C-alpha positions in Angstrom: -32.6 -124.5 -98.2 -33.8 -126.3 -95.0 -33.0 -124.7 -91.8 -30.6 -126.7 -89.3 -32.4 -128.8 -86.7 -31.4 -128.4 -82.9 -32.3 -131.6 -81.3 -31.7 -130.5 -77.7 -32.6 -127.3 -75.9 -30.3 -125.9 -73.0 -32.5 -127.7 -70.6 -32.0 -131.0 -72.0 -35.6 -131.6 -73.0 -34.4 -132.9 -76.6 -37.3 -130.9 -78.0 -36.7 -129.1 -81.2 -36.2 -125.1 -80.4 -38.3 -123.6 -82.9 -37.7 -119.9 -82.2 -33.7 -120.8 -83.0 -34.7 -122.8 -86.0 -36.7 -119.6 -87.4 -33.9 -117.1 -86.6 -31.2 -119.3 -88.2 -33.4 -119.7 -91.4 -34.0 -115.7 -91.3 -30.3 -115.1 -91.1 -29.5 -117.4 -94.0 -32.0 -115.5 -96.3 -30.5 -112.2 -95.2 -26.9 -113.4 -96.2 -28.2 -114.5 -99.7 -29.8 -111.3 -100.2 -26.7 -109.3 -99.1 -24.5 -111.3 -101.3 -26.9 -110.9 -104.4 -27.3 -107.1 -103.7 -23.5 -106.9 -103.2 -22.7 -108.3 -106.5 -24.5 -105.2 -108.0 -23.0 -102.7 -105.8 -20.5 -100.4 -107.3 -17.1 -100.6 -105.9 -16.1 -97.8 -103.4 -13.7 -95.3 -104.6 -11.1 -93.6 -102.4 -11.7 -90.0 -101.9 -8.7 -87.7 -102.7 -9.1 -85.1 -99.9 -6.0 -83.2 -101.1 -6.7 -79.5 -102.1 -4.7 -77.9 -104.8 -4.1 -74.3 -103.8 -2.3 -71.5 -104.8 -0.5 -68.8 -102.8 -2.2 -65.5 -103.1 -0.2 -63.3 -101.0 2.6 -63.4 -98.5 2.9 -60.9 -95.7 5.3 -60.0 -93.0 3.2 -60.1 -89.7 6.3 -59.8 -87.2 9.8 -60.4 -87.2 10.5 -64.0 -88.3 6.8 -64.3 -89.0 5.1 -64.4 -92.4 1.3 -65.2 -93.3 0.0 -67.0 -96.5 -3.2 -66.5 -98.1 -4.1 -69.6 -100.0 -7.0 -69.9 -102.4 -8.1 -72.5 -105.3 -7.0 -71.5 -108.5 -10.3 -71.2 -110.1 -11.5 -69.1 -107.2 -14.1 -71.6 -106.0 -15.0 -71.9 -102.4 -13.0 -73.9 -99.8 -14.2 -76.4 -97.4 -15.8 -74.8 -94.2 -13.9 -74.8 -91.0 -14.0 -73.6 -87.4 -12.0 -71.9 -85.0 -9.0 -74.3 -83.8 -8.8 -76.0 -87.1 -5.5 -76.9 -89.1 -4.3 -77.9 -92.5 -1.7 -80.0 -93.4 0.4 -78.4 -96.0 2.6 -80.3 -98.4 5.8 -78.0 -99.2 7.8 -78.4 -102.5 10.2 -80.6 -100.6 7.7 -82.9 -100.1 7.9 -82.2 -96.2 4.4 -81.9 -94.5 3.9 -79.5 -91.8 0.4 -78.8 -89.9 -0.3 -74.9 -89.5 -3.6 -73.6 -87.8 -5.9 -71.6 -89.9 -6.0 -68.0 -88.6 -8.2 -66.2 -91.1 -12.1 -65.8 -90.9 -14.0 -68.9 -90.8 -16.9 -67.2 -92.6 -14.9 -66.2 -95.4 -14.3 -69.7 -97.7 -12.6 -67.8 -100.8 -9.1 -68.4 -98.7 -7.2 -69.8 -95.9 -4.7 -67.8 -93.8 -2.0 -69.4 -92.0 1.0 -67.7 -90.3 4.7 -69.4 -89.6 7.4 -68.3 -87.6 10.7 -69.4 -88.9 12.5 -71.9 -87.0 13.5 -74.7 -88.7 14.5 -76.1 -92.4 10.5 -76.5 -93.1 9.4 -72.8 -91.8 12.3 -71.6 -94.0 10.8 -73.5 -96.7 7.3 -71.8 -96.2 9.0 -68.4 -95.9 10.7 -68.9 -99.6 7.0 -69.3 -100.9 5.9 -66.5 -103.2 2.6 -65.3 -104.7 1.6 -67.8 -107.6 3.3 -70.6 -105.9 1.1 -73.8 -106.4 0.8 -75.7 -102.8 -1.1 -78.8 -101.7 -3.1 -79.1 -98.3 -5.4 -81.6 -96.6 -7.8 -80.8 -94.5 -9.1 -78.6 -92.7 -9.0 -80.7 -89.3 -9.7 -79.7 -85.8 -8.0 -81.1 -82.7 -8.6 -77.8 -80.7 -12.2 -77.5 -80.9 -13.8 -73.9 -79.8 -17.0 -74.9 -78.0 -19.9 -72.7 -76.2 -19.1 -71.5 -72.8 -20.6 -68.7 -70.4 -17.2 -66.7 -71.0 -13.8 -67.0 -72.3 -10.3 -66.3 -71.0 -7.8 -66.7 -73.9 -4.2 -67.1 -73.2 -1.5 -67.1 -76.3 2.4 -67.3 -76.3 4.1 -65.8 -79.9 2.8 -68.0 -82.6 0.5 -69.5 -80.3 -1.7 -66.7 -81.5 -2.7 -68.5 -84.4 -5.5 -70.7 -83.5 -6.3 -68.4 -80.7 -7.2 -65.5 -83.0 -10.3 -67.0 -84.9 -11.5 -67.7 -81.6 -11.2 -64.2 -80.3 -13.1 -62.9 -83.3 -15.8 -65.5 -83.0 -16.3 -64.7 -79.2 -16.4 -60.8 -80.2 -18.7 -61.4 -82.9 -21.4 -63.3 -80.8 -21.3 -60.9 -77.9 -19.6 -63.4 -75.7 -17.5 -62.0 -72.5 -13.8 -62.7 -73.3 -10.3 -61.5 -72.3 -6.9 -62.1 -74.2 -3.7 -62.1 -72.4 -1.1 -62.1 -75.3 2.5 -62.6 -74.6 6.0 -63.0 -76.4 9.6 -61.9 -76.4 8.9 -58.5 -77.6 6.1 -56.5 -79.4 8.2 -56.9 -82.7 8.3 -60.7 -82.4 4.3 -60.9 -82.1 1.9 -61.2 -85.0 -1.4 -59.6 -85.5 -1.0 -56.8 -83.0 -2.9 -54.3 -84.9 -5.8 -56.8 -85.7 -5.8 -57.5 -82.1 -6.1 -54.0 -80.9 -8.8 -53.0 -83.3 -11.3 -55.6 -81.8 -11.4 -54.3 -78.1 -8.4 -52.8 -76.5 -9.7 -53.0 -73.1 -10.3 -56.7 -73.5 -6.5 -57.5 -74.8 -3.6 -57.5 -72.6 -0.4 -57.3 -74.5 2.3 -58.5 -72.1 5.9 -58.8 -74.2 8.6 -60.2 -71.7 10.8 -57.6 -72.7 8.8 -54.9 -70.9 8.6 -56.9 -67.8 12.2 -58.4 -67.6 10.9 -62.0 -67.3 8.3 -64.4 -68.9 4.9 -64.1 -67.3 3.6 -66.7 -64.5 0.7 -68.5 -64.9 -1.0 -66.4 -62.1 -0.3 -63.3 -64.5 -1.5 -65.3 -67.6 -4.7 -65.7 -65.6 -5.1 -62.1 -64.0 -9.0 -61.2 -64.1 -10.2 -64.3 -65.4 -13.8 -64.6 -64.6 -15.0 -67.9 -62.6 -17.0 -69.1 -65.5 -14.6 -68.6 -68.1 -13.4 -71.5 -70.1 -9.5 -71.2 -70.7 -8.1 -71.7 -74.3 -4.3 -71.4 -74.4 -1.8 -72.0 -77.0 2.3 -71.4 -76.8 5.4 -72.8 -75.7 5.4 -75.5 -72.9 6.8 -73.3 -70.0 3.7 -71.1 -70.6 1.2 -74.0 -70.7 2.6 -75.4 -67.9 2.3 -72.4 -65.9 -1.4 -72.1 -66.5 -2.2 -75.6 -65.7 -0.4 -75.6 -62.6 -2.1 -72.3 -61.3 -5.5 -74.1 -62.6 -5.0 -77.0 -60.6 -8.0 -77.7 -58.5 -9.9 -75.0 -60.1 -13.3 -76.2 -61.6 -13.1 -74.7 -64.8 -13.1 -75.9 -68.6 -9.4 -75.8 -69.8 -8.3 -76.4 -73.6 -4.5 -76.4 -74.6 -2.9 -76.7 -77.8 1.1 -77.2 -78.1 3.3 -76.6 -81.1 6.2 -78.9 -79.8 6.0 -82.6 -79.0 5.1 -83.6 -75.4 7.8 -84.2 -73.1 8.7 -88.0 -72.1 7.6 -88.0 -68.4 8.7 -91.2 -66.1 9.7 -93.1 -69.4 11.4 -96.5 -69.3 14.2 -97.8 -72.0 12.9 -100.3 -74.4 13.8 -101.8 -77.8 12.4 -101.8 -81.3 12.8 -104.3 -84.1 12.9 -102.7 -87.7 11.9 -106.0 -89.6 12.5 -104.8 -93.1 15.9 -103.0 -92.1 17.0 -105.6 -89.7 18.1 -103.3 -87.1 17.4 -103.5 -83.4 17.4 -99.8 -81.8 17.2 -98.8 -78.2 14.9 -96.2 -77.1 16.2 -94.2 -74.0 13.9 -93.2 -71.3 13.7 -89.5 -72.5 13.2 -89.9 -76.1 10.7 -90.9 -78.4 10.8 -93.9 -80.9 10.6 -91.4 -83.7 13.6 -89.5 -82.8 15.6 -92.7 -82.4 14.3 -94.2 -85.7 15.1 -91.1 -87.7 18.7 -91.3 -86.6 18.8 -94.5 -88.9 16.0 -93.7 -91.1 16.0 -90.1 -91.7 13.3 -90.0 -94.4 10.7 -91.6 -92.1 7.4 -89.4 -92.5 6.2 -87.5 -89.6 4.2 -84.4 -89.2 2.6 -82.8 -85.7 4.8 -85.0 -83.3 1.9 -85.1 -80.9 -0.1 -88.1 -82.1 -3.0 -86.2 -83.6 -2.3 -86.5 -87.5 -1.1 -90.4 -87.9 1.4 -89.3 -90.3 4.1 -91.4 -88.3 2.0 -94.5 -87.7 4.2 -97.4 -88.7 2.6 -100.9 -89.5 3.6 -103.7 -87.5 3.2 -107.4 -88.3 0.2 -108.1 -86.5 -1.8 -105.8 -88.4 -1.8 -102.8 -85.8 0.0 -99.5 -86.0 2.3 -97.7 -83.6 2.3 -93.9 -83.6 6.2 -93.9 -83.3 6.0 -90.2 -82.0 4.0 -90.8 -78.7 3.4 -94.6 -78.5 6.3 -96.0 -76.2 7.3 -99.5 -75.6 8.9 -102.7 -77.3 7.6 -103.2 -80.7 8.4 -104.8 -84.0 7.7 -102.2 -86.8 7.6 -102.7 -90.8 10.6 -100.3 -91.4 
């Protein structure tokens, strides 16, 4: 093959650009080689990341809270994970929900999750019994536990689940740490015995029932050392209190919430469901997912926070819209 000729250079001299001709010839040879090798390359196979597991045990951890111990049916080791990780649990009904892993990362013979009964999906989890087969995907980590000079942990209610492995890891490596754990009352707060066995002087159990009112951000941050990274998980009022009282303080702050983020300063807009032929008005204070589910109740979703991608809907231009968090006019393939 003869390399293309370039009769004029950028300076208009009309002389052949030998360097460019050489580069074009090399590029053409590389493309021919790639096409040849590509014909011999085996097809790429999709990786099935689903894990078929079995419920080993169900244990009551607090009022309205049970923990599930999940393992492989053949007893083989599970994929490793780090504190803060979660799995997507597919329930017998087909619903998919995310739950934090709250066991021991070093022990790969099982996963442990804990679930408070607050809705239909969690009620389905509570109905599971030992021997039930389930499927999970993961683990994945959207709340990573990173190295820091010291740690200040804040957990509210079931928000203790991602925090618990972090506390265990901090204690195991000899790090300086403190945990403030709050909830409605002691009966509703899981894993109290497990935490008290770690280091009672570093754990402050602060039930609302014993103080009359929920804890303020200032209380939750009591005795935090100046160098401590803050890890916080729980209901939004608790998280907001911590964030307000940490404003302006130079410290690493990490949050995870179990509820969808509120819509702040939103504007109303419309979305077109192309296949259904519907046009929906989305109010300023609601998500697209909320409005779509009123007409299409089976549309899939999971975390409602934009992490998992379950609710990402294709658009005619090849894009995808996460209808739980993305806001604005759109045409959706629904």
